[in-house]
C-alpha positions as CSV (number, residue, x, y, z in Angstrom):
1,M,-14.5,-33.6,25.4
2,P,-12.6,-36.5,27.1
3,H,-8.9,-36.6,27.1
4,Q,-7.9,-38.6,24.0
5,A,-5.0,-40.0,26.0
6,A,-7.3,-41.6,28.5
7,V,-9.6,-43.1,25.8
8,I,-6.6,-44.7,24.0
9,H,-5.2,-46.0,27.2
10,D,-8.6,-47.5,28.3
11,Y,-8.9,-49.2,24.8
12,L,-5.4,-50.7,25.1
13,Y,-6.2,-51.9,28.6
14,A,-9.5,-53.5,27.7
15,T,-8.2,-55.3,24.6
16,A,-4.8,-56.2,26.0
17,S,-3.4,-55.6,22.6
18,V,-0.2,-54.4,23.9
19,S,1.5,-55.1,27.2
20,R,0.4,-53.3,30.3
21,A,3.7,-51.5,30.4
22,D,3.4,-50.3,26.9
23,A,-0.2,-49.1,27.4
24,D,1.0,-47.1,30.3
25,D,3.9,-45.6,28.4
26,V,1.4,-44.6,25.5
27,L,-0.7,-42.8,28.0
28,L,2.3,-40.9,29.4
29,E,3.4,-39.9,25.9
30,A,0.0,-39.0,24.8
31,M,-0.8,-36.9,27.8
32,E,2.6,-35.0,27.0
33,D,1.4,-34.5,23.4
34,E,-1.9,-33.1,24.8
35,G,0.0,-30.6,26.9
36,V,-1.0,-32.1,30.3
37,P,1.3,-30.6,32.9
38,A,4.1,-32.8,34.0
39,W,3.1,-33.1,37.7
40,R,-0.4,-34.3,36.6
41,R,0.8,-36.7,33.8
42,W,3.4,-38.4,36.1
43,G,0.9,-38.6,39.0
44,M,-1.6,-40.4,36.6
45,Y,1.1,-42.5,35.2
46,L,2.4,-43.7,38.6
47,A,-1.3,-44.4,39.7
48,V,-2.0,-46.6,36.7
49,R,1.3,-48.4,37.2
50,A,0.6,-49.0,40.8
51,F,-3.1,-49.8,40.7
52,G,-4.2,-50.6,37.1
53,G,-3.2,-54.2,37.0
54,S,-6.6,-55.5,37.9
55,H,-8.2,-53.7,35.0
56,Y,-5.8,-54.8,32.3
57,G,-7.4,-57.1,29.8
58,Y,-10.9,-56.9,31.2
59,A,-12.6,-57.0,27.7
60,A,-10.5,-59.8,26.3
61,D,-12.2,-62.5,28.4
């Protein structure tokens, strides 16, 4: 079963229904709720903050 945090984050990115920063914050909080270890959730969060910009809003076109 895929991590629900990632599915939600991908939907928010695809639709650009919230700001990119808010979508990334949702990812971080959802991973915490899922029990993802801090080192992994912060690594993923920092990666999407640094490299996710080109994917934001890809389905809104």
